[in-house]
C-alpha positions, 0 to 999 in steps of 0.5 A: 292274432293269427295262429300259423304254426308252420308259417304257411300264411305269414311266410315272406314269399319271394325271398328264396336266396337262389330262386332259379336253382330252387325252381329247377329243383322243383322241376326235378321233383315234378319229373321224379314224381312222374317217373315214380307214378309211371312205376306205379302204373306199370306195377298194375299193368304188368301185375308186379306186386310190391316189394317185387322188382322183377317182371317183364322187360317192359316193367324192368325198363320203367322201374330202372328208369326210376331207380337210376333217377334216384341214384343220379339225384343223390349226386346231382342235387348237392352239386347243384346247390353247392354250385348255386352258392359257390358260383352263381344261381343262374349258372347252377340253374342253367346246368340244372335245367340241362340235367333235367332235359337229359333225364327226360331224354334218358327216360324216354329212350329207356322206356322204348329200348334199353340201349336208347338211354345212352344220350340222356345218361351222358348229358346228365353225366356231363352236367354233373361234372361241370357242376362239380368243377364249378362247385369245387372252384367256387368253394376253393376260391372262398378260402 
C-alpha cells in the first residue's frame, strides 16, 4: 500500500473541470512570479531595503507594476473563473489570455516610461468588463 497523504502520486491527473482556464491561470501566475522577481532584483540594484517602497523612479515603476498587477488580479481571477463556469471554459480562457497579454504590454510599457502603460491597462480593463458581463449573464441565466 502506497502512502500518499497529499494525493501527489495517486492523483487523477487530467481531470481538471476547466483545463483551458486553469492553464491560463497558471500562465497568469508565471507572469506574476516574473514581475515579483523583477522587484526583488530592483531592490538589490537600487538599494531599496524592505519594507521601504520608495526609491529612484526606475525602482518605483518596477514596484508599481507588481503592485498594480496584484490589484488587477484581485478582480480578474474571480471574474475569469465565474465566467468559465457560468459561460464556457474556452470563452473565459480566451479572454484570460488576452488579459495576460495586456498585463505583459502594461509591464513592458511601465518599465520604460510611466505613460507607456496605458494601452496594456485598457486591454486588461476591457477584458475584465467582458468577463464581468459574461459571468453576470451566465449566472443570471442559471436561475
